[in-house]
C-alpha positions in Angstrom: -70.3 17.8 -4.3 -68.3 15.8 -1.8 -65.9 12.9 -2.4 -68.6 10.7 -0.7 -71.0 11.4 -3.6 -68.4 11.6 -6.4 -65.3 9.6 -5.3 -63.9 9.2 -8.9 -63.3 12.0 -11.4 -62.8 10.9 -15.0 -61.1 13.6 -17.1 -60.7 13.7 -20.9 -57.0 14.1 -21.5 -57.6 16.5 -24.4 -59.6 18.7 -22.0 -56.4 19.5 -20.1 -55.5 22.6 -22.1 -51.9 23.4 -22.7 -49.6 24.6 -25.5 -47.1 21.7 -25.0 -47.0 18.2 -23.6 -44.9 19.5 -20.7 -47.5 22.1 -19.9 -50.3 19.5 -20.1 -48.4 17.2 -17.7 -47.9 20.1 -15.3 -51.6 21.0 -15.5 -52.6 17.4 -15.0 -50.3 17.0 -12.0 -52.0 20.1 -10.4 -55.4 18.6 -11.1 -54.4 15.3 -9.6 -53.0 17.0 -6.5 -56.2 19.1 -6.0 -58.5 16.1 -6.5 -56.5 13.9 -4.2 -56.6 16.6 -1.5 -60.4 16.5 -1.8 -60.2 12.7 -1.2 -61.1 11.8 -4.8 -59.5 9.3 -7.2 -58.5 10.4 -10.7 -58.6 8.7 -14.1 -57.7 10.3 -17.4 -59.4 8.9 -20.5 -58.3 9.4 -24.1 -54.6 9.3 -23.2 -52.2 8.2 -25.9 -50.8 4.7 -25.4 -47.2 5.9 -24.9 -44.8 4.4 -22.3 -43.4 7.9 -21.4 -46.9 9.2 -20.7 -47.8 6.2 -18.7 -44.6 6.7 -16.6 -45.6 10.3 -16.0 -49.2 9.3 -15.0 -47.8 6.8 -12.5 -45.3 9.3 -11.1 -48.1 11.8 -10.5 -50.1 9.1 -8.7 -53.0 8.9 -11.1 -55.3 6.2 -9.7 -56.4 4.5 -12.9 -54.5 4.4 -16.3 -56.7 3.5 -19.2 -55.2 1.9 -22.3 -56.1 0.0 -25.5 -52.9 -2.0 -24.9 -53.2 -3.6 -21.4 -50.4 -6.1 -21.8 -47.9 -3.4 -22.6 -49.1 -1.3 -19.7 -48.9 -4.3 -17.4 -45.3 -4.9 -18.4 -44.4 -1.3 -17.6 -46.2 -1.4 -14.2 -44.4 -4.6 -13.4 -41.1 -3.0 -14.4 -41.9 -0.1 -12.2 -42.8 -2.4 -9.3 -46.3 -1.0 -9.1 -48.0 -4.4 -9.7 -46.7 -8.0 -9.2 -46.4 -10.5 -12.0 
């Protein structure tokens, strides 16, 4: 299936199998790189609402970051200069 047909891939964070958080982040980074190379956008769902994880997702160029705490995420994205105020 091409990116024209399925331009966004939404992945359950828990489905990124790893023994540790560092391994999960490395696996997620590889997945993001592969999907971006295919011209797709990436979103992980079910991610914990943790600032450190959000920073990692932004650093790996995830296209959409989901959260149950949008105001806290917005503050972080503003601090990182990703979005304006």
